[in-house]
N, C-alpha and C positions, 0 to 999 in steps of 0.2 A: 733130348727129345727130338723125334723125327715128325715133320709136318704130315708125312704119309700116314703115320699112326693116327693122327687126329682125323684126317680126311677120310680114311678108311673106317673110322669109328672104332678102332681097336682101343684107343684111348678116349674114353668118354668122361673121365673124371680129371682131365688135365687141360691146361691152357697153354697154347703156343703163343709166346709173346714176341712181337716184331717191333724193333726200334726203327722207325722211318727216319733215316738220315736225310733222304731226299737230296737236296742241294744246299743243306745248312752247312756243308763243309767249306763254303766260301771259294770253291774253286781250288782248294789246296789239299793234296793227297796226305800230307802230315796231319793236318787238322782232321781229316777223314779217319786216319789210323787212330788218332787219340779218341775220337768219338766212338770207334769200334771197341776200343779198349774199355771206355767208360760204360758202354751199353752191355758189354760182357760182365763187368763187375756189378752192374745193376741187376743182373739176373735175366737178361734177355736171351732168347734162343736164336734170334736172327737179327741181322742188320740189313736194311734194304735201302737201295739207292734209286734214282730215276734215270733211265737211259732213253735218249732221243737221238734220232738221226734228223737234224733240223730241217733240211729241205723235204724230208719225207713227212714230217709232222706239221710243218708251217708253210703257208703259201709265201711267195716272195714279198707280197704287200705286207703281210703280218710281220715278216722278219725285218723288213726295211723301215717300218714305221718308227718315228722318233720316240724314244722312251725316256720320259721325264719323270723321275721318281727318286725319292731318298734311297730307295733300295736298288737303283740301277747300277750295273757293272759295265755299261757301255752306253754309247749315245743312241744306238737303235736297239730294238728288242732282240734282233738277231745277235748283235755284239754281246748284249747282256747274257743271252742264253749260251752263246759259245764260250764265254768266260767260265761258266759254271759246269761245262760238259767235260767229263773225263774221257780220255782216249782208251783204246784197247789195252795198251801196255799199263796204263794206270788202273784199269779194272782188274787186270791179271795180278798186279801188285797187291791190290786190296783183297782179292780173293785168296791169295797165298797167305796174307796176314790173318785173315779169318780162319783159315785152316790151321794155322799155328795156335790160335786162341780156341779152337773147337767151338766156333760160333758160326751158324749159317750165313751165307752171303748171297744176296739176289738183288734184283731191281725190278721196277715197273718197266714194261715194254710200251713205249709211247707211240710206236708205229711198227709197221711190218718188218722194216729193216732192223730195228732194235729187237724185235722178237727173234729174228734169226741170229742176231748177235748173241743174245743171252742164251739161246738154245745151244749155240756152239760152245759157250762157256761151260755148259752142263751144270747150270745152277740147280739147287734142289726143287725149286718151283718158280714159276713166273707170275708176277702180279699184273693184273690188267686194272688200271685205275678207272675212277669214276668217268673221266672225260672220254674213255673209250668203251664204256659199257654199253653204248648203243652203236658201236662201230662193229657191225656184224661180220664184214669180211675179215677184220683182224681177229674177232672171236672164233670164227670157223677155222682160220689158219692156226690159231693157238690150240684149239680143241684137237687138231690133227697130230699134235706132238704127244709123246709119251709123258712129258713132264706134267706134274700137277699145276693147276691154276688156282689162284686166289683172285676173285672178281669183286671189286667195290661197286656199290650201287648208288652212289651219291648223284644228285640232280637228274634222277630217272623216275619214271612212273612204275607202278606195279605192273602195268602191261609190258613195259620193256623188260622188267626183271623175269616175268613169265616167259618172255621170248628168249632171254638168255638161257633159261633152264631148258626150254624147247630145243634150242640150238645145241646145247651140250648133248641132250638125249639123241637127237638126230645124228650127231657125230659119234655116238658110242662113248662119249666122255663121261666117266664116273668119278675120276679123281680130281675133283674141283670143290671149292668152297665159295659161298656168297658172304660178302661183308656188308652188314648194314653201315651206312655212312651218310653223313649230311655234309654237303660241300659248302661250308660256311666257316670263315677263319677270323676269329674263333667262333664256335657254335654256341649260341645262348642256350642254357639248360632247357628252356621251353621248346626249342627247336630240335633237341636231341632225339625225341620220339623213340625211345629205347624199347618201347613195347613192339615195335616192328620186328625186333629179334624173335619175339614169341610168334608173332604173325608169320614170319618167314619159316620158323621151325614147323608150325602146323601145316603150312601150305606146301612146303618142300621137305617132307619128313626124311627123305633119303639123302639130303644135302647137309653138310656141316655149315653152321652159321657162325659168322664172326662179327667183330665190331671194329671199324676203323674211326677213331674218335678225333675231333678237332676242338673239343671244349677245353676250357681252362681247368687245371686241377685234375685230381684222379678219382674222386668219388663216383662220378657218372660212369667212368670205366669199370669200376668195381661192381657197380650195379649191373652193367652189361654182362659181365661174367656170371653173376648170380642169376640173370635171366636165361642163360644158356649159351652165351658166346664162347666158343672154344678156340678161336683165334683172336688175339687182340693186338692191334697195331696203333701206336701213338707216335707222332712226330717227336723227334729228339733233337736237342740243342745243347751246346756247352754253356750258352748264355743267351737269354731271351732278349737282351738289349742290343744283340749284334745286328748289323745291317742285313736285310733280307725279310721278305714278307711272311715267311713261314715260322720265324723264331718265336713270335709272340704266342702262337697256339701250341708250341712244343714244350715238352717236359725236360727240365734240367736233370742232371744225374741223380740228385737226391730225391726228386719227385718220382722219377722212374723206379728207383730202388724201393721207395715207400709202396709203389704200386705192385710191383712184383712180390714184395714181402707180404702184403695184404692178401693177394691171390693165393700164395702158398699156404695161408692159414685157413682159407675157406674149405669147408667140407662139401665138395662138389658131388653131384650125382647126375644121372641122365634125366632127372625130372628137374626142370627149372622151378625157382621159388616164385611165390606170388609177389606183386608189388608191395603189398602190405608188409610181408615178411621181410623183404629187402630193406624197406624203409626202417623197420625196427633193428635189423642187424647193423645197418650202417648209420644208426642214430639220427635218421631223419634230416630235416632242414628243407628250406624252401627250394633250394637248387635240386635236391633229389626229388622232391615232390613234382617239380615242373618237368624234369627229365622222364618221370615214370607216368606221365598222364596217359589216359586211354587214347589209343589210336588203332585203327582197324585197317587202314588202307594207305599205301605209299603214294605220295604225290611229289611234284617238284615244288619245293617251298619258296616263298618270296626271298628269304634269306640266301638261297642258292643261286638266284638269277645273276648276280654280278659275276660269279665264277663261271656259270654256264655261258654267259655272253662273251667272256674273255677267252675262255679255253675250251668251250664246247666245239666238237668237230662239225664241219660242214662238207657238203658235197661240192667238189670243184671240177673243172675241166682238166683231165689228164694230158690233153693236147688241144690245139686250136681246133674248134669245131664250127662247121659251117651251119648257116640258117637252113632248117629243114632236115637236118641230120637226125636219124632215129637212134637214140642213145643205146650203146651197148656197154657192158661192164668195163671194157678196156678204155672207154672214152672218159671214165670218171675216176677220181680219187677222193679219199676222205682226209681232210686236214683242218687244222685251226686256220681260219680265213679272216682277213680284214678287208672289207666287211664280211659278215657271215651270210651264208646262203641257206638252202634246205638242210635240215638237220640230218645227221648220218643215218638214222633209222630208215629214212626214205629211200636209200640207195637201190634197193631191189625193186621198189615200187615204180620207179621211173624208167626202168629198162624198157626200151621199145617206144618211149615217148618221143615226140617230135619237138625239136627246138624252134622256138619262135624267132630267134635272132642268132647271129653268130656269137660265140663266147671264146675269148682267148684262153690260151694254156694258163692254168693256175688261178683262173677267175672263178668266183662262186657261181653256182647254178641256182637260180631263185625259182620259187613257184611260178612267178610270171614269165620265166624263160621256157616253160613247158606249154605246149598246145595239147589239151586234154581231149 
């Protein structure tokens, strides 16, 4: 199955399933290959990794901070992330292996350099993760590519989602999809807010809607498909007990196979089912009832704040800036910063604003840094 057929809505009764390997490969190419093989056996159409150019994604202070965690692969956060990052040669190995197995291979672009890297690899589509859903310079650059985009919307407001759609429209971009997502690991059933899939479908009728889930188990993801999600992404692991923060909310091979098997048995149509009907089909239960509760508007949930605070992007100085400088686009970059500054969506709003004090390269720009 081709993602393009889903996004173009040529296939309205099929679901494209992505196994999010992310960095659950523990920094090992052979483990990654084993995961690709298991995902293919489980019935997935695609395996997805995460690509970062660390100095482009993080400020120096974020990379240099001490990282004390049972999940750490280094003494600093930068060492930890470097350990888990694959090189271009390793990406080419994995891409070739996926071609042998006839399974799609792609990754999330976590910064503009990684976007260029993935475009050069000619992947079938590029994922924009929730952490960059408000990074409009990256979104505009991604929209200029011919490649399809899949954009997650975790830890964002409805206003930001509408701005994403407007940005795509301004760029003439039609081959993209939006993923309902909650950036909480794992996501409690009552926070899954699955009815936002229906809200998105009504609000953006020309856009294919998917679901990127972080909940435990598979029943909530099944309900997402019955509500109309036509792209389904779940984190994938060989063993939930492994070192690494994402393993716990990932599916093991037998769970992923059970999910794809259940989806293949659904009688799907272009009309999504009612929550009551879904509850009946999936034999109910408190978990399902909580996930299907009424919700009409997307907000940033309290459970998403830890992730937003840790990995949300901020506006930082792209070079050393003097007091009184009037900010231009070239003066600013968007990165994960420690500490954080103005959120990424304010990037265009502060162009032309005057700095109240000098700011060093890679340091965050705060609201208090600006003279209004």
